[in-house]
N, C-alpha and C positions, 0 to 999 in steps of 0.2 A: 407181610404187613400190608394193611390196606393202604392204597394210594391216597395220600392227603392232597386232594385237589378238587376244585369245583368242576373240573372237566370230567365228564363221564364218557368213556370210549363207547363207540357204536358205529353202525354202518347205515344210519338212516339218511334220508335225503338232506336233512339239515346238517348232518355231520359232513356230508360231501360238498355242501355249499361253500363258496368262497367267503372268507371273513368279511370282505367289503360288502357283500350282499346282505349279510346279517346286520351289519352296521346300518345299512340303508333301511332295513325293516325297523330297526330301533328308532331311527330319525322319523320315518313315516308314521309309526305308531304314536310317537310323542306329539307330532304336529296335529294329527287327527284328534287325539285325546283332548288337546287344548282348544280345538275348534268348537266343541259342543258342550252344552250344559244339561243334557238330558241323559238319564240313566239308561235308556234303551240303546243308544249308539255306543255308549261306554261299556255296557254289559256285553254287546256284540264283540267289542275289541277284547274284553276280558276273557270271554268264553273261547274266542278264536285263539288267543295266545295260549290258553290252558290246553286246548286241543293240540296245538303245535308241540307243546312240551310233552304231552302224553305220547304223541307219535314218535318223538325223538328219543325219549328216555324211559318210556313206559310208566309203570307205577311209581317209580322214583320221583316223578314230577309232583306227587302229592306229599312226599316226605322231605323234599329238598329244603335247605335252609332258607332260601328266598321265598318259597311258598309259605313257610311258617311265618316269615316276616309279614307277608300279605295278610294273613289271618289276624295277627296281632295288631296291625295297622287298622283293620276294620273296626275293632272295638274302640281304639283310641280316637280315631277320626270322627266316627259317628257319635260317640258320646261327647267329645269335647265340642264339636261344632253345634251339637244340639243345645248345649248350655250357654256357650259364649259367642257364637257367631252373631254379628250385629244385625243381620237381616232377619233374625228370628223375632216373630211377633205373635204368632198363633200358638197357644199352649197345646202340647200333645197330651192326649188322654188315653188311658188304658182301662177299659171297662168302666168308663165314667170318672176315673180318678186322674187328676193332673200329676205329672211327674215333677217333683221338686227336690232340690238339694240345698242344704244350708250354704250360704255365701255365693252360690251359683244361680239361684232362682229357678225359674221354670224351664223345663225341656220344651223346645219349640219344634213345630212341624217344619218350618223353613230351615232351621238349623240341621234337622235330620236330613233334609233334602240336600243341603250343601255338603254335609259330611259324607253322604252316600255318593254324590257326584265326585268329590275329591278322592274318595277311597277307590272307586272304580277307575278313575283317571290314573292315579299313581300305580295302582295294582296292575293295570294293563301294561304300563311301561316297564314295571319291575318284572313281570312274567315274560315279556319279550326279551328283556335283558338276561333273564335266567336261561332262556333258550340259547342265547349267544354264548354265555360262559360255560354252559354244560355241554355244548357241541363243538366248541372251538378249543383246541389244544393251546398251551402257552406259546409254542413255536409259531403256530398259525396266527395267533393273536398278535404277536410282535410283528410278523411279516405283514399282516393286514394293516395295522396301525401305521407302519413305516411307509407302506405303499400309498396311503392317502395323504402323505406329506408331513406326518409328525416326526420330530427328531428321534433318533434311535434311543437316546438316553431316556426320553420321556416315554417311549414305547415300553422300555424295560421297566420303568417305574410303575406304569399302569398294570402290566402283566404280573410283576412281583407283588403288588398290593393285593390283587385279586387272589393270588395263591396264599397269601398270609392269612386270609380270613378263615379258611377251614383249619389251618394249623393252630391259630389262636383259639378257635372253638374247641379243638381236641385238647389243648393244654388246659383250658378252663374246666373241661369235664374231668380231667385227671386231678386237678387241684381240688375240685368239689368232692370227688370220690375220696381223696386223702383226708379231707376235713370230716367227712362222714365217718371214716374209719377211726378218727380220733374223738368221736362222740359229739359232733356238731349237731345241735338241736334244730330240727326242721318241722316241729309240730304245728306251728302257725305261720301265716304269711309274713308276720313281722320277723320271726326267726329267720326266714329265708332271705329277707332283705338284709338283716344283720350279717348273714353269712357271706354276702357279697363283698363286704369291707375287707375281711382277711384274705379273700381270694384276689382282690384287686392288686395288692402289692406284689405278690410273687408273679402274677401274670404280666405286670408292667416290667418287672426286673428281667424276666425271661425274654420278653419282646425286645428290650434294649440290648440284651446279650446276643440275641439272634441277629439284630440289625448290625451290630459291631462285627460279628463273624462274617456276615454277608459282605460288608464293605471291605474287610480285609481280603476276602476271597476275590472280589472284583478287582481290587488294586493289584493283587498278585498276578492277575491275568491281563493286566493293562487294559481294563475295560474303558472304552471311550477314547482310546488312543488313535483310532481310525474313524474316518467319516463314512466309510463304505465297508461295514463288517460283512463277513460271509454269513449267509442265512442257512440254518439247518434244514429248513423245509421251504421251498419256493412254491408259490401257488399261482395259477393262471385261470382266467375266466374260461368256463366251459359253456356249452350250449344251454345246459340246465341253469347255469348262473345267470345268463342273459335273460332266460325265461322268467326266473324268479325276480330279477331286478325289474323287468317289464311289469310283472304282476304288482310289485310294490308301487311303482309309479302310477299304474292304472288305478290302483286302490286310492292313492293320494288324490288324483284328479277327480275320481268319482265322489269322494267325500267332500272335496272342495266345491264341487258342483251342488251337492246337497246343501252345503253351508251357504252358498250364494243364493239359492232359491228359497230355502226355508229359514235361514238365519241360524242362530245358535240353539234353537229349540228349547230355550229356557222357560220353564213353567212355574218358576218360584212364586210369581204373582197370581197364579191360578189355583193354588192348592190351599185347602183349609183343613186337611187331615192327612195322615200318613197313607190312608187308603187311596186318596186322590193322586198321590205321587205315582203309585203303580198303575192305577187306572189310566191316567193321562199319558204315562210314558210308554206302557206296553200294550194297552188296549185301545187307546186313542179316544177315550170319552171321559 
């Protein structure tokens, strides 16, 4: 049976890195992503995080659950911001036609810009978090969280929650397959949304049953009875870990210097069309 876990075994540099180094990269990426308001810097973070994932897990980086989440977020954020973001003033046009929707009004250039910025920002953090969960085993994850000062019970809760995501996804697929075998109609998008309702109840029931079983198993093993539990896998900093941590810190200070000299690089007040966004962000004119 296929292993049900977000963790993908491997022997890449990122697999060998200490869990705390990868947590540092997540923190650095998050701070840098929220320093700037320009697509160019955020696109650099996005591409770098995606390259790291490809190096670590290969082609699986493009089909991973969290990568699919990034693609879905792109459509929602760019579309929603384009219509409802309060900074939107200039109507966006496609071949001379203004994009409008009933009850939402006109799609705006500034809204598209803010949607693109927020999508790149969140996607960069999600992709670097994907690198963390796919290259860190549950045992290493718990050890890393515990060594940065988190209570052991809280560490277990975080690790168990991450492992429940692929399990719930597999059960949802099984339930959906069973519904199709019973003649569930999926001819239109409305039919597919209707099919989510009968899938929701058995999924919730199975999740509650799984949590009850897990709690009984933990109680029978006296989980939480000691403040210093024995760790299955102990990790220590290596030379490569120090080098990677130093790289993350240098990266943080470098971007902080750019932020101090050039500001947030926000060009929302300089754009009048979607073409201006890419010209000013990536070409510089």
